[in-house]
C-alpha positions as a Markdown table, in Angstrom:
| # | Residue | x | y | z |
|---|---|---|---|---|
| 1 | Unk | 17.5 | -15.6 | 4.2 |
| 2 | Unk | 15.7 | -18.4 | 2.4 |
| 3 | Unk | 14.4 | -17.4 | -1.0 |
| 4 | Unk | 10.9 | -18.7 | -0.4 |
| 5 | Unk | 10.6 | -16.3 | 2.5 |
| 6 | Unk | 11.3 | -13.4 | 0.2 |
| 7 | Unk | 8.7 | -14.5 | -2.4 |
| 8 | Unk | 5.3 | -15.7 | -1.3 |
| 9 | Unk | 1.8 | -15.8 | -2.8 |
| 10 | Unk | -0.9 | -14.0 | -0.9 |
| 11 | Unk | -3.9 | -15.8 | 0.6 |
| 12 | Unk | -7.3 | -14.6 | -0.7 |
| 13 | Unk | -8.5 | -11.8 | 1.6 |
| 14 | Unk | -11.3 | -9.3 | 1.5 |
| 15 | Unk | -11.2 | -5.5 | 1.7 |
| 16 | Unk | -13.6 | -4.5 | 4.4 |
| 17 | Unk | -15.1 | -1.0 | 4.7 |
| 18 | Unk | -18.0 | 1.2 | 3.6 |
| 19 | Unk | -16.4 | 4.6 | 4.0 |
| 20 | Unk | -16.6 | 6.9 | 1.0 |
| 21 | Unk | -12.8 | 7.3 | 0.7 |
| 22 | Unk | -12.3 | 3.5 | 0.7 |
| 23 | Unk | -15.0 | 2.8 | -1.8 |
| 24 | Unk | -13.6 | 5.4 | -4.1 |
| 25 | Unk | -10.2 | 3.7 | -4.1 |
| 26 | Unk | -11.9 | 0.3 | -4.6 |
| 27 | Unk | -13.7 | 1.5 | -7.7 |
| 28 | Unk | -10.5 | 2.9 | -9.1 |
| 29 | Unk | -8.7 | -0.4 | -8.3 |
| 30 | Unk | -11.3 | -2.4 | -10.2 |
| 31 | Unk | -11.2 | 0.0 | -13.1 |
| 32 | Unk | -7.5 | -0.3 | -13.6 |
| 33 | Unk | -7.3 | -4.0 | -13.0 |
| 34 | Unk | -8.1 | -4.7 | -16.6 |
| 35 | Unk | -5.1 | -2.7 | -17.9 |
| 36 | Unk | -1.5 | -3.7 | -17.8 |
| 37 | Unk | 0.1 | -0.4 | -16.8 |
| 38 | Unk | 2.3 | -0.2 | -13.7 |
| 39 | Unk | 0.4 | 0.8 | -10.5 |
| 40 | Unk | 2.0 | 2.7 | -7.6 |
| 41 | Unk | 0.1 | 2.1 | -4.2 |
| 42 | Unk | 0.9 | 4.7 | -1.6 |
| 43 | Unk | -0.2 | 4.4 | 2.0 |
| 44 | Unk | 0.9 | 4.4 | 5.6 |
| 45 | Unk | 2.1 | 1.2 | 7.2 |
| 46 | Unk | -0.8 | -1.1 | 7.9 |
| 47 | Unk | -3.3 | 0.4 | 5.5 |
| 48 | Unk | -3.6 | -2.8 | 3.4 |
| 49 | Unk | -1.4 | -2.0 | 0.4 |
| 50 | Unk | -0.8 | -5.8 | -0.2 |
| 51 | Unk | -4.6 | -6.4 | -0.2 |
| 52 | Unk | -5.1 | -3.8 | -3.0 |
| 53 | Unk | -2.2 | -5.3 | -5.0 |
| 54 | Unk | -3.8 | -8.7 | -4.8 |
| 55 | Unk | -7.2 | -7.4 | -5.6 |
| 56 | Unk | -5.8 | -5.8 | -8.9 |
| 57 | Unk | -4.4 | -9.3 | -9.7 |
| 58 | Unk | -7.6 | -11.1 | -8.9 |
| 59 | Unk | -9.8 | -8.7 | -11.0 |
| 60 | Unk | -7.4 | -8.9 | -14.0 |
| 61 | Unk | -7.2 | -11.4 | -16.8 |
| 62 | Unk | -4.0 | -12.7 | -15.1 |
| 63 | Unk | -5.9 | -14.0 | -12.1 |
| 64 | Unk | -5.2 | -17.7 | -13.0 |
| 65 | Unk | -1.5 | -17.0 | -13.2 |
| 66 | Unk | 1.1 | -16.5 | -10.4 |
| 67 | Unk | 0.9 | -13.5 | -8.0 |
| 68 | Unk | 4.4 | -13.1 | -6.6 |
| 69 | Unk | 5.4 | -10.7 | -3.8 |
| 70 | Unk | 8.8 | -9.3 | -3.0 |
| 71 | Unk | 9.5 | -7.2 | 0.1 |
| 72 | Unk | 12.4 | -5.0 | -1.1 |
| 73 | Unk | 13.4 | -4.3 | 2.5 |
| 74 | Unk | 14.5 | -8.0 | 2.8 |
| 75 | Unk | 16.9 | -7.4 | 0.0 |
| 76 | Unk | 18.7 | -4.6 | 1.7 |
| 77 | Unk | 18.7 | -6.4 | 5.0 |
| 78 | Unk | 20.1 | -9.7 | 4.1 |
| 79 | Unk | 21.5 | -10.0 | 0.5 |
| 80 | Unk | 24.4 | -8.6 | -1.4 |
| 81 | Unk | 23.7 | -6.6 | -4.5 |
| 82 | Unk | 24.6 | -9.7 | -6.7 |
| 83 | Unk | 22.4 | -12.0 | -4.8 |
| 84 | Unk | 19.5 | -9.5 | -4.9 |
| 85 | Unk | 20.0 | -9.3 | -8.6 |
| 86 | Unk | 19.8 | -13.1 | -8.9 |
| 87 | Unk | 16.6 | -13.2 | -6.8 |
| 88 | Unk | 14.8 | -10.8 | -9.1 |
| 89 | Unk | 16.3 | -11.4 | -12.5 |
| 90 | Unk | 17.7 | -14.9 | -12.2 |
| 91 | Unk | 21.1 | -16.6 | -12.8 |
| 92 | Unk | 22.2 | -19.3 | -15.2 |
| 93 | Unk | 22.9 | -22.7 | -13.6 |
| 94 | Unk | 26.6 | -23.2 | -12.9 |
| 95 | Unk | 27.6 | -19.6 | -13.5 |
| 96 | Unk | 28.0 | -18.8 | -9.8 |
| 97 | Unk | 27.5 | -20.3 | -6.5 |
| 98 | Unk | 24.8 | -18.3 | -4.8 |
| 99 | Unk | 25.8 | -17.2 | -1.3 |
| 100 | Unk | 22.4 | -16.9 | 0.3 |
| 101 | Unk | 20.8 | -19.8 | 2.0 |
| 102 | Unk | 18.3 | -21.8 | 0.1 |
| 103 | Unk | 19.3 | -20.5 | -3.4 |
| 104 | Unk | 19.7 | -24.1 | -4.7 |
| 105 | Unk | 21.3 | -22.8 | -7.9 |
| 106 | Unk | 17.8 | -21.9 | -9.2 |
| 107 | Unk | 18.0 | -20.3 | -12.6 |
| 108 | Unk | 14.7 | -18.6 | -12.2 |
| 109 | Unk | 14.3 | -15.2 | -10.7 |
| 110 | Unk | 11.0 | -13.8 | -9.4 |
| 111 | Unk | 10.2 | -12.2 | -12.8 |
| 112 | Unk | 10.4 | -15.6 | -14.5 |
| 113 | Unk | 8.3 | -17.1 | -11.7 |
| 114 | Unk | 5.7 | -14.5 | -12.2 |
| 115 | Unk | 5.5 | -15.2 | -15.9 |
| 116 | Unk | 2.1 | -14.1 | -17.4 |
| 117 | Unk | 1.1 | -13.0 | -13.9 |
| 118 | Unk | 1.8 | -10.2 | -11.5 |
| 119 | Unk | 4.9 | -9.2 | -9.6 |
| 120 | Unk | 4.3 | -7.0 | -6.5 |
| 121 | Unk | 7.2 | -5.0 | -5.1 |
| 122 | Unk | 6.4 | -3.9 | -1.6 |
| 123 | Unk | 8.5 | -1.1 | 0.0 |
| 124 | Unk | 9.8 | -0.2 | -3.5 |
| 125 | Unk | 11.7 | 2.7 | -2.0 |
| 126 | Unk | 14.1 | 0.2 | -0.5 |
| 127 | Unk | 15.0 | -1.5 | -3.8 |
| 128 | Unk | 18.8 | -1.1 | -4.2 |
| 129 | Unk | 19.6 | 1.8 | -6.5 |
| 130 | Unk | 21.8 | -0.4 | -8.8 |
| 131 | Unk | 18.7 | -2.6 | -9.5 |
| 132 | Unk | 16.3 | 0.2 | -10.2 |
| 133 | Unk | 17.7 | 0.8 | -13.7 |
| 134 | Unk | 17.2 | -2.9 | -14.5 |
| 135 | Unk | 13.7 | -2.8 | -13.3 |
| 136 | Unk | 12.9 | 0.3 | -15.4 |
| 137 | Unk | 14.4 | -1.5 | -18.4 |
| 138 | Unk | 12.2 | -4.5 | -17.8 |
| 139 | Unk | 9.0 | -2.4 | -17.4 |
| 140 | Unk | 9.7 | -0.6 | -20.6 |
| 141 | Unk | 10.8 | -3.5 | -22.7 |
| 142 | Unk | 9.7 | -6.7 | -21.0 |
| 143 | Unk | 13.3 | -8.0 | -21.2 |
| 144 | Unk | 15.7 | -9.0 | -18.6 |
| 145 | Unk | 19.4 | -10.0 | -18.8 |
| 146 | Unk | 19.9 | -12.7 | -16.2 |
| 147 | Unk | 23.4 | -13.3 | -15.0 |
| 148 | Unk | 25.3 | -15.8 | -17.2 |
| 149 | Unk | 22.9 | -15.7 | -20.1 |
| 150 | Unk | 24.3 | -14.4 | -23.4 |
| 151 | Unk | 20.9 | -13.0 | -24.7 |
| 152 | Unk | 18.1 | -11.3 | -22.9 |
| 153 | Unk | 14.9 | -13.1 | -22.1 |
| 154 | Unk | 11.4 | -11.7 | -22.6 |
| 155 | Unk | 8.6 | -12.1 | -20.0 |
| 156 | Unk | 5.0 | -10.9 | -19.9 |
| 157 | Unk | 4.6 | -9.7 | -16.3 |
| 158 | Unk | 2.6 | -6.9 | -14.8 |
| 159 | Unk | 4.4 | -4.8 | -12.1 |
| 160 | Unk | 2.7 | -3.3 | -9.1 |
| 161 | Unk | 4.7 | -1.4 | -6.4 |
| 162 | Unk | 3.9 | 0.0 | -3.0 |
| 163 | Unk | 5.5 | 2.4 | -0.6 |
| 164 | Unk | 4.7 | 4.3 | 2.6 |
| 165 | Unk | 7.5 | 6.8 | 1.8 |
| 166 | Unk | 7.4 | 10.0 | -0.2 |
| 167 | Unk | 9.1 | 9.0 | -3.4 |
| 168 | Unk | 9.4 | 12.6 | -4.6 |
| 169 | Unk | 11.6 | 13.3 | -1.6 |
| 170 | Unk | 13.5 | 10.0 | -2.3 |
| 171 | Unk | 14.2 | 11.3 | -5.8 |
| 172 | Unk | 15.4 | 14.6 | -4.5 |
| 173 | Unk | 17.7 | 12.8 | -2.1 |
| 174 | Unk | 19.1 | 10.7 | -5.0 |
| 175 | Unk | 18.2 | 7.4 | -3.5 |
| 176 | Unk | 15.4 | 6.7 | -6.0 |
| 177 | Unk | 15.7 | 7.1 | -9.8 |
| 178 | Unk | 13.5 | 9.9 | -11.2 |
| 179 | Unk | 12.9 | 8.1 | -14.5 |
| 180 | Unk | 11.7 | 5.0 | -12.6 |
| 181 | Unk | 9.4 | 7.1 | -10.3 |
| 182 | Unk | 7.7 | 8.7 | -13.3 |
| 183 | Unk | 7.3 | 5.3 | -15.0 |
| 184 | Unk | 5.7 | 3.8 | -11.9 |
| 185 | Unk | 3.5 | 6.8 | -11.2 |
| 186 | Unk | 1.2 | 6.2 | -14.2 |
| 187 | Unk | -1.7 | 5.3 | -11.9 |
| 188 | Unk | -1.1 | 6.1 | -8.2 |
| 189 | Unk | -3.5 | 4.6 | -5.6 |
| 190 | Unk | -3.4 | 6.6 | -2.4 |
| 191 | Unk | -4.9 | 4.6 | 0.5 |
| 192 | Unk | -6.6 | 6.4 | 3.3 |
| 193 | Unk | -5.4 | 6.0 | 6.9 |
| 194 | Unk | -7.8 | 4.3 | 9.3 |
| 195 | Unk | -8.5 | 7.5 | 11.1 |
| 196 | Unk | -10.0 | 8.8 | 7.9 |
| 197 | Unk | -12.3 | 5.8 | 7.8 |
| 198 | Unk | -13.9 | 6.3 | 11.3 |
| 199 | Unk | -17.1 | 4.5 | 10.4 |
| 200 | Unk | -15.2 | 1.4 | 9.3 |
| 201 | Unk | -13.5 | 0.8 | 12.7 |
| 202 | Unk | -16.4 | -1.2 | 14.3 |
| 203 | Unk | -17.1 | -3.0 | 11.0 |
| 204 | Unk | -13.5 | -4.2 | 10.9 |
| 205 | Unk | -13.5 | -5.3 | 14.5 |
| 206 | Unk | -16.7 | -7.3 | 13.9 |
| 207 | Unk | -15.0 | -8.9 | 10.9 |
| 208 | Unk | -11.9 | -9.9 | 12.9 |
| 209 | Unk | -14.0 | -11.3 | 15.7 |
| 210 | Unk | -15.9 | -13.5 | 13.3 |
| 211 | Unk | -12.5 | -14.9 | 12.1 |
| 212 | Unk | -11.4 | -15.6 | 15.6 |
| 213 | Unk | -14.7 | -17.3 | 16.5 |
| 214 | Unk | -14.0 | -19.8 | 13.7 |
| 215 | Unk | -10.3 | -20.2 | 14.5 |
| 216 | Unk | -10.3 | -20.2 | 18.3 |
| 217 | Unk | -13.8 | -21.7 | 18.9 |
| 218 | Unk | -14.6 | -19.1 | 21.6 |
| 219 | Unk | -17.5 | -16.6 | 21.9 |
| 220 | Unk | -16.8 | -13.1 | 20.8 |
| 221 | Unk | -16.8 | -10.2 | 23.4 |
| 222 | Unk | -19.0 | -7.1 | 23.1 |
| 223 | Unk | -18.2 | -3.4 | 23.8 |
| 224 | Unk | -20.0 | -0.9 | 26.0 |
| 225 | Unk | -21.1 | 2.3 | 24.4 |
| 226 | Unk | -18.4 | 4.3 | 26.1 |
| 227 | Unk | -15.7 | 1.8 | 24.9 |
| 228 | Unk | -17.0 | 2.0 | 21.3 |
| 229 | Unk | -17.0 | 5.8 | 21.5 |
| 230 | Unk | -13.4 | 5.8 | 22.6 |
| 231 | Unk | -12.4 | 3.4 | 19.8 |
| 232 | Unk | -13.8 | 5.8 | 17.3 |
| 233 | Unk | -11.8 | 8.7 | 18.8 |
| 234 | Unk | -8.5 | 6.9 | 18.8 |
| 235 | Unk | -6.3 | 7.8 | 15.8 |
| 236 | Unk | -4.9 | 4.3 | 15.2 |
| 237 | Unk | -1.3 | 5.2 | 14.1 |
| 238 | Unk | -0.7 | 1.5 | 13.1 |
| 239 | Unk | -3.9 | 1.5 | 11.0 |
| 240 | Unk | -5.6 | -1.8 | 10.2 |
| 241 | Unk | -2.6 | -3.8 | 11.4 |
| 242 | Unk | -2.8 | -2.2 | 14.9 |
| 243 | Unk | -6.6 | -2.6 | 14.9 |
| 244 | Unk | -6.3 | -6.3 | 14.1 |
| 245 | Unk | -3.7 | -6.9 | 16.9 |
| 246 | Unk | -6.0 | -5.0 | 19.3 |
| 247 | Unk | -9.0 | -7.1 | 18.2 |
| 248 | Unk | -7.2 | -10.4 | 18.8 |
| 249 | Unk | -6.0 | -9.2 | 22.2 |
| 250 | Unk | -9.5 | -8.2 | 23.3 |
| 251 | Unk | -11.0 | -11.4 | 21.9 |
| 252 | Unk | -8.7 | -13.6 | 23.9 |
| 253 | Unk | -8.8 | -11.7 | 27.2 |
| 254 | Unk | -12.6 | -10.9 | 27.2 |
| 255 | Unk | -14.2 | -13.8 | 25.3 |
| 256 | Unk | -18.0 | -13.8 | 25.9 |
| 257 | Unk | -17.7 | -10.7 | 28.2 |
| 258 | Unk | -18.4 | -7.0 | 27.7 |
| 259 | Unk | -15.4 | -4.7 | 27.2 |
| 260 | Unk | -15.8 | -1.4 | 29.1 |
| 261 | Unk | -13.7 | 1.8 | 28.8 |
| 262 | Unk | -11.5 | 0.7 | 31.7 |
| 263 | Unk | -10.6 | -2.6 | 29.9 |
| 264 | Unk | -9.1 | -0.8 | 26.9 |
| 265 | Unk | -5.3 | -0.5 | 26.6 |
| 266 | Unk | -4.0 | 2.7 | 28.2 |
| 267 | Unk | -2.9 | 4.3 | 24.9 |
| 268 | Unk | -6.5 | 4.0 | 23.6 |
| 269 | Unk | -8.3 | 4.7 | 26.9 |
| 270 | Unk | -6.3 | 7.9 | 27.6 |
| 271 | Unk | -6.4 | 9.3 | 24.0 |
| 272 | Unk | -8.6 | 12.2 | 23.0 |
| 273 | Unk | -9.0 | 13.8 | 19.6 |
| 274 | Unk | -7.9 | 17.2 | 21.1 |
| 275 | Unk | -4.4 | 15.7 | 21.5 |
| 276 | Unk | -3.9 | 15.5 | 17.8 |
| 277 | Unk | -6.0 | 18.5 | 16.7 |
| 278 | Unk | -3.8 | 21.2 | 15.2 |
| 279 | Unk | -4.6 | 24.8 | 15.2 |
| 280 | Unk | -6.4 | 25.8 | 12.0 |
| 281 | Unk | -4.2 | 27.8 | 9.5 |
| 282 | Unk | -7.4 | 29.6 | 8.3 |
| 283 | Unk | -9.6 | 31.9 | 10.3 |
| 284 | Unk | -13.1 | 32.5 | 9.0 |
| 285 | Unk | -13.7 | 36.2 | 8.6 |
| 286 | Unk | -16.8 | 37.7 | 10.3 |
| 287 | Unk | -18.2 | 38.6 | 6.9 |
| 288 | Unk | -18.0 | 35.0 | 5.8 |
| 289 | Unk | -16.7 | 33.5 | 2.5 |
| 290 | Unk | -17.8 | 31.7 | -0.6 |
| 291 | Unk | -16.6 | 28.2 | 0.0 |
| 292 | Unk | -16.5 | 27.3 | -3.7 |
| 293 | Unk | -14.3 | 30.3 | -4.5 |
| 294 | Unk | -11.8 | 29.2 | -1.8 |
| 295 | Unk | -11.8 | 25.7 | -3.1 |
| 296 | Unk | -11.2 | 26.8 | -6.7 |
| 297 | Unk | -8.4 | 29.1 | -5.6 |
| 298 | Unk | -6.7 | 26.4 | -3.6 |
| 299 | Unk | -6.9 | 23.9 | -6.5 |
| 300 | Unk | -5.4 | 26.5 | -8.8 |
| 301 | Unk | -2.6 | 27.2 | -6.3 |
| 302 | Unk | -1.9 | 23.5 | -5.9 |
| 303 | Unk | -1.6 | 23.1 | -9.7 |
| 304 | Unk | 0.7 | 26.1 | -9.9 |
| 305 | Unk | 3.0 | 24.8 | -7.2 |
| 306 | Unk | 3.2 | 21.4 | -8.9 |
| 307 | Unk | 3.6 | 22.8 | -12.4 |
| 308 | Unk | 0.3 | 21.2 | -13.5 |
| 309 | Unk | 1.0 | 17.7 | -12.0 |
| 310 | Unk | -2.5 | 16.6 | -11.0 |
| 311 | Unk | -1.4 | 13.7 | -8.8 |
| 312 | Unk | 1.0 | 15.9 | -6.8 |
| 313 | Unk | -1.6 | 18.7 | -6.6 |
| 314 | Unk | -4.1 | 16.3 | -5.2 |
| 315 | Unk | -1.6 | 15.2 | -2.5 |
| 316 | Unk | -1.0 | 18.8 | -1.5 |
| 317 | Unk | -4.8 | 19.1 | -0.9 |
| 318 | Unk | -5.1 | 15.8 | 0.9 |
| 319 | Unk | -7.3 | 14.4 | -1.9 |
| 320 | Unk | -7.1 | 11.3 | -4.0 |
| 321 | Unk | -6.3 | 11.9 | -7.7 |
| 322 | Unk | -9.8 | 10.8 | -8.7 |
| 323 | Unk | -11.5 | 13.2 | -6.3 |
| 324 | Unk | -9.2 | 16.0 | -7.5 |
| 325 | Unk | -10.1 | 15.2 | -11.2 |
| 326 | Unk | -13.8 | 15.2 | -10.3 |
| 327 | Unk | -13.6 | 18.6 | -8.8 |
| 328 | Unk | -11.6 | 20.0 | -11.7 |
| 329 | Unk | -14.4 | 18.8 | -14.0 |
| 330 | Unk | -17.0 | 20.1 | -11.6 |
| 331 | Unk | -15.6 | 23.7 | -11.7 |
| 332 | Unk | -14.6 | 23.4 | -15.4 |
| 333 | Unk | -10.9 | 24.0 | -14.6 |
């Protein structure tokens, strides 16, 4: 694989949405952008983790410096451990002949290319285990030992990582270093799935349609009320990525026409929320409850199960860390 296809700068893009969950994450993102601590972005595939990483860069003092992205899955898929090491940490000219296509005996790894800027590791869970120790050392000291160099080199680079996997389970399975996990988990950002942002679905479709009008010079289609209702009910397992592909398909097939329920793809047309609704684990007693008391009790249980780890406790309750901290403060816990 050509090295330039492993590292690329992101185009400027906008985070679209007005839902409360999304706006809470955006506020947190902008708050931490001015710091230099590592950031762990957690979210399902297609939720826009790369957009949030780029927003952190653009809102930081490093915005005029490089933003470099590495998809760690490409390392496992195509490179040997030595070549993957060279891609990230560099290699001295003439010390070895790189085996991967397009290497060109470049002495600079991605860390050097991101000098004074931001290095974004997507799919961090797929970073080869032998490179995780070197990454941890770099985050803690700012130093790297490139192959062939007699002395370490120092670089000022901010590290952002993202994953759709449960890193806690990866640690338990001994495929991800525990010390690296805790060093990366300083400020976790947990992105909501699109089905948790129901009110943003139509807003996003309108945004994509405006882009396609400019690109394809065609008139945008419209949706009937029944079609819109069905789009809101669908759970969008592929999240924003699936929604964007759907929008482009509808735009091309039904330009300047109305899209009715019968025109929607079968998986969307035939979906109902009852298909994914699970039986409630809690039955409301006839005498009723005090909801605040139940909430406090569940929060305390979550803290107990996670030995006081607030980020993990928030995940057990399906909350973002900021929301969980707000409720702890609200109840003086």
